[in-house]
ROSE-4610 file (N, C-alpha, C; in Angstrom, 1 decimal, always signed):
// ROSE-4610
residu = [M/M/M/E/E/E/D/D/D/R/R/R/F/F/F/A/A/A/G/G/G/Y/Y/Y/L/L/L/E/E/E/T/T/T/H/H/H/D/D/D/K/K/K/E/E/E/L/L/L/R/R/R/Y/Y/Y/S/S/S/Q/Q/Q/C/C/C/A/A/A/D/D/D/P/P/P/C/C/C/S/S/S/A/A/A/Q/Q/Q/L/L/L/G/G/G/L/L/L/V/V/V/L/L/L/R/R/R/V/V/V/Q/Q/Q/R/R/R/A/A/A/G/G/G/D/D/D/L/L/L/V/V/V/L/L/L/S/S/S/R/R/R/A/A/A/V/V/V/M/M/M/V/V/V/A/A/A/E/E/E/A/A/A/W/W/W/A/A/A/D/D/D/R/R/R/C/C/C/W/W/W/D/D/D/T/T/T/T/T/T/E/E/E/G/G/G/S/S/S/I/I/I/P/P/P/R/R/R/Q/Q/Q/E/E/E/W/W/W/K/K/K/T/T/T/F/F/F/E/E/E/W/W/W]
num = [1/1/1/2/2/2/3/3/3/4/4/4/5/5/5/6/6/6/7/7/7/8/8/8/9/9/9/10/10/10/11/11/11/12/12/12/13/13/13/14/14/14/15/15/15/16/16/16/17/17/17/18/18/18/19/19/19/20/20/20/21/21/21/22/22/22/23/23/23/24/24/24/25/25/25/26/26/26/27/27/27/28/28/28/29/29/29/30/30/30/31/31/31/32/32/32/33/33/33/34/34/34/35/35/35/36/36/36/37/37/37/38/38/38/39/39/39/40/40/40/41/41/41/42/42/42/43/43/43/44/44/44/45/45/45/46/46/46/47/47/47/48/48/48/49/49/49/50/50/50/51/51/51/52/52/52/53/53/53/54/54/54/55/55/55/56/56/56/57/57/57/58/58/58/59/59/59/60/60/60/61/61/61/62/62/62/63/63/63/64/64/64/65/65/65/66/66/66/67/67/67/68/68/68/69/69/69/70/70/70/71/71/71/72/72/72/73/73/73/74/74/74/75/75/75]
x = [+68.8/+68.3/+69.3/+70.6/+71.7/+71.8/+71.7/+71.7/+70.6/+69.4/+68.2/+68.4/+68.9/+69.1/+70.2/+71.3/+72.3/+71.8/+71.0/+70.4/+69.5/+68.7/+67.8/+68.6/+69.6/+70.4/+71.1/+71.6/+72.3/+71.3/+70.1/+69.1/+68.7/+68.7/+68.2/+69.4/+70.6/+71.8/+72.0/+71.9/+72.2/+73.5/+74.1/+75.4/+75.2/+75.9/+75.9/+77.2/+76.9/+78.0/+77.9/+79.0/+78.9/+79.4/+78.8/+79.2/+80.4/+81.1/+82.2/+81.8/+80.5/+79.9/+79.5/+79.8/+79.5/+78.0/+77.2/+75.8/+75.7/+75.0/+74.8/+73.9/+74.3/+73.6/+73.5/+72.5/+72.4/+72.1/+73.0/+72.8/+71.7/+71.6/+70.5/+69.1/+69.0/+67.7/+67.6/+68.7/+68.7/+68.3/+68.9/+68.6/+69.8/+69.8/+70.8/+70.1/+70.6/+70.1/+71.0/+70.4/+71.1/+71.0/+72.0/+72.1/+72.3/+71.6/+71.8/+71.6/+72.3/+72.2/+71.2/+70.4/+69.5/+69.6/+70.5/+70.8/+71.5/+70.9/+71.4/+70.9/+70.0/+69.4/+70.1/+70.1/+70.6/+69.4/+69.1/+68.0/+68.4/+67.6/+67.9/+66.7/+67.0/+66.0/+66.5/+65.6/+65.9/+65.9/+66.9/+67.0/+66.9/+65.8/+65.6/+65.9/+66.6/+67.0/+66.5/+66.3/+65.9/+67.0/+66.6/+67.6/+68.8/+68.5/+69.6/+70.7/+70.3/+71.2/+71.7/+71.2/+71.5/+73.0/+73.5/+74.9/+75.8/+76.5/+77.4/+76.6/+75.4/+74.6/+75.3/+76.3/+77.1/+78.2/+78.5/+79.7/+79.3/+79.8/+79.4/+80.1/+81.1/+81.8/+81.5/+81.3/+81.2/+79.8/+79.0/+77.7/+76.7/+75.5/+74.5/+73.7/+73.7/+72.9/+73.6/+72.7/+73.3/+74.1/+75.2/+76.1/+75.3/+74.3/+73.5/+73.0/+72.5/+72.0/+73.1/+74.3/+75.3/+75.8/+75.8/+76.2/+75.2/+73.9/+72.9/+72.8/+73.0/+72.8/+74.1/+75.2/+76.4/+76.5/+77.3/+77.5/+78.1]
y = [-61.6/-62.1/-62.1/-62.3/-62.3/-60.9/-59.9/-58.5/-58.2/-58.7/-58.5/-59.3/-60.5/-61.3/-60.7/-60.2/-59.6/-58.3/-57.6/-56.4/-56.7/-57.7/-58.1/-58.5/-59.3/-59.8/-58.6/-57.7/-56.5/-55.7/-55.5/-54.7/-55.3/-56.6/-57.4/-57.9/-57.3/-57.7/-59.2/-59.8/-61.3/-61.4/-62.5/-62.7/-63.4/-62.9/-63.5/-64.4/-65.6/-66.6/-67.1/-67.7/-68.3/-69.7/-70.7/-72.0/-72.2/-73.3/-73.6/-73.5/-73.6/-73.5/-72.1/-71.2/-69.7/-69.5/-70.3/-70.1/-69.2/-68.1/-67.3/-68.0/-67.8/-68.6/-67.7/-68.1/-67.5/-68.6/-68.8/-69.7/-69.3/-68.0/-67.5/-67.8/-67.8/-68.1/-69.6/-70.3/-71.7/-71.7/-70.8/-70.7/-70.6/-71.4/-71.4/-71.1/-70.1/-69.9/-70.6/-71.7/-72.6/-72.1/-72.3/-71.9/-73.2/-73.5/-74.7/-74.4/-75.1/-75.0/-76.0/-75.5/-76.4/-76.0/-76.7/-76.4/-75.0/-74.1/-72.8/-71.8/-72.3/-71.5/-71.6/-70.6/-70.6/-70.4/-71.4/-71.3/-71.1/-70.6/-70.5/-71.0/-71.5/-72.0/-72.0/-71.9/-71.8/-73.2/-73.5/-74.7/-74.2/-74.6/-74.3/-75.5/-75.2/-76.3/-76.0/-77.1/-77.0/-76.3/-75.8/-75.1/-76.0/-77.3/-78.2/-78.3/-78.1/-78.1/-76.8/-75.7/-74.3/-74.0/-74.5/-74.2/-74.9/-74.1/-74.6/-75.1/-74.5/-74.9/-74.5/-73.6/-73.2/-74.2/-75.1/-76.0/-77.2/-77.3/-78.4/-79.7/-79.7/-80.9/-81.4/-80.4/-80.8/-80.4/-79.8/-79.4/-80.5/-80.3/-81.4/-81.6/-80.7/-80.9/-82.1/-83.0/-84.2/-83.9/-84.7/-84.5/-84.5/-85.3/-85.5/-84.1/-83.3/-82.0/-81.1/-81.2/-80.4/-80.9/-82.3/-82.9/-83.0/-83.0/-83.2/-82.0/-80.8/-79.6/-78.8/-79.5/-78.9/-78.1/-77.1/-76.4/-77.3]
z = [-11.7/-10.5/-9.4/-9.7/-8.7/-8.1/-8.9/-8.3/-7.3/-7.7/-6.8/-5.5/-5.6/-4.5/-3.6/-4.1/-3.4/-2.7/-3.4/-2.8/-1.7/-1.8/-0.7/+0.5/+0.3/+1.4/+2.1/+1.4/+1.9/+2.8/+2.2/+2.9/+4.2/+4.3/+5.5/+6.3/+6.1/+6.9/+6.9/+5.7/+5.5/+4.7/+4.9/+4.2/+2.9/+1.8/+0.5/+0.4/+0.0/-0.3/-1.7/-2.2/-3.5/-3.4/-4.1/-4.1/-5.0/-5.0/-5.8/-7.3/-7.6/-8.9/-9.3/-8.4/-8.5/-8.4/-7.7/-7.4/-6.2/-6.2/-5.0/-4.0/-2.7/-1.6/-0.4/+0.4/+1.7/+2.8/+3.7/+4.7/+5.7/+5.9/+6.8/+6.3/+5.0/+4.3/+3.9/+3.9/+3.4/+1.9/+1.2/-0.2/-1.1/-2.2/-3.2/-4.5/-5.3/-6.6/-7.6/-8.1/-9.0/-10.4/-11.2/-12.6/-13.4/-14.4/-15.2/-16.7/-17.5/-18.9/-19.5/-20.4/-21.2/-22.6/-23.3/-24.7/-24.7/-25.5/-25.6/-24.5/-23.7/-22.6/-21.3/-20.5/-19.2/-18.3/-17.4/-16.5/-15.1/-14.3/-12.9/-12.1/-10.9/-10.0/-8.6/-7.7/-6.3/-5.7/-4.9/-4.1/-2.6/-2.0/-0.6/+0.3/+1.4/+2.3/+3.7/+4.5/+5.9/+6.7/+7.8/+8.7/+9.0/+9.2/+9.5/+8.4/+7.2/+6.0/+5.6/+6.2/+5.8/+6.0/+7.1/+7.3/+6.2/+5.6/+4.5/+3.2/+3.0/+1.9/+0.6/+0.6/-0.6/-0.9/+0.0/-0.1/-0.9/-2.1/-3.0/-2.6/-1.7/-1.4/+0.0/+1.0/+2.4/+3.0/+2.2/+2.7/+2.7/+3.1/+3.3/+2.0/+1.1/-0.2/-0.9/-1.3/-2.0/-3.2/-3.4/-4.5/-5.8/-5.9/-7.2/-7.6/-6.7/-7.0/-7.7/-7.2/-7.8/-9.2/-9.3/-10.5/-11.7/-11.3/-12.3/-13.2/-12.7/-13.6/-13.7/-13.9/-14.1/-15.5/-15.5/-16.7/-17.7]
């Protein structure tokens, strides 16, 4: 999924960023692809944020996404 996301962003001249948790993100789209562990499975899900939160959506310490989101699904 990460490769497809990166390819899409490149095709549309969007910037790819990574959070401190290594989640791929796009501030222009307001989208973070979160990865979480569920037992022996690794799951992924999209976290979409409003334009007001999109700036620094990859930043787990200073961004606007609540800390609980980053801590709830830690590796």
